[in-house]
C-alpha positions, -999 to 999 in steps of 0.1 A, spaced: -409 341 101 -435 349 126 -432 342 163 -461 326 183 -475 359 195 -476 374 160 -492 342 146 -519 343 174 -526 380 166 -530 373 129 -553 343 135 -574 364 159 -577 392 133 -588 366 107 -616 354 130 -627 390 136 -627 397 99 -650 367 93 -677 380 117 -706 399 100 -704 436 107 -728 465 99 -701 477 74 -708 447 52 -744 459 48 -731 490 32 -703 474 11 -721 482 -22 -717 519 -14 -680 515 -8 -668 513 -43 -636 532 -34 -612 507 -19 -595 533 2 -628 545 17 -638 509 25 -604 503 41 -606 535 61 -641 527 74 -630 492 84 -600 506 103 -621 534 119 -645 507 131 -617 489 149 -599 520 162 -602 530 199 -590 566 193 -588 589 164 -569 622 161 -582 641 131 -575 674 114 -600 690 89 -592 723 73 -623 729 52 -653 708 63 -666 693 95 -655 657 100 -680 631 90 -682 617 125 -695 652 137 -717 661 107 -754 668 112 -777 653 86 -784 685 66 -747 693 64 -739 658 52 -768 658 27 -756 691 13 -721 676 7 -736 644 -9 -760 665 -30 -731 685 -44 -711 654 -52 -718 640 -87 -704 606 -76 -733 603 -51 -766 604 -70 -801 600 -57 -808 569 -37 -771 565 -29 -773 598 -9 -797 583 16 -776 552 19 -745 572 25 -763 592 51 -773 560 69 -737 548 67 -726 580 82 -751 577 111 -739 542 118 -703 554 119 -713 582 143 -729 556 167 -693 548 179 -692 582 195 -723 575 215 -716 539 226 -717 533 263 -694 504 264 -669 510 236 -671 547 228 -646 560 203 -622 586 217 -620 615 191 -597 645 192 -605 670 164 -585 699 152 -605 722 129 -594 751 107 -616 781 115 -629 779 79 -651 750 90 -670 774 112 -674 800 85 -679 782 52 -716 783 45 -720 748 32 -758 746 26 -762 782 35 -764 800 69 -791 779 84 -773 746 77 -740 760 90 -758 772 122 -774 737 126 -739 721 121 -723 744 147 -751 737 172 -748 700 165 -710 700 172 -715 721 204 -741 696 216 -718 667 209 -689 684 227 -711 690 257 -726 655 258 -693 636 250 -669 657 271 -651 625 283 -644 612 248 -645 642 224 -623 672 222 -625 699 195 -599 726 190 -600 754 164 -570 768 145 -579 805 141 -573 824 109 -547 844 128 -525 814 135 -490 815 121 -483 795 89 -464 769 110 -496 762 130 -517 755 99 -520 725 76 -541 743 50 -568 723 34 -552 689 43 -573 662 60 -554 640 83 -566 610 104 -544 592 129 -560 560 142 -550 542 173 -558 506 182 -557 486 214 -526 465 215 
């Protein structure tokens, strides 16, 4: 049995879900139910705490880095790569929004800064891109690095973890 407050919250969520969103334009790309769910949740989150051990988080990827990842993924052929890149750019707009900027706290394994995805030039572009975002978005973006010298207790290996927070 739901109390009046819970019922009101569920009805409000139903109305929000009925509104057209930019994510619906990309629904044909989201054939993976978990990915579609995550992107929907990400869109509604106010804050994300994320750990990436091996690659830069999608929200911080420059185009060439993302294209390299898509190109090497057999599940993302040809035209879908461009569509995925457009979807990634739309997701990244939340970081740049003036009125509703996403707060993002990122913890990266040092591997992210060393793994030459796309070669040295793409890695350099990716690092410069992240540094630019860190500088421009200092009020809403923090990035911390777990060095190779960290004790095993301080590492999470190659695990990816996202903790999303929502306004109550």
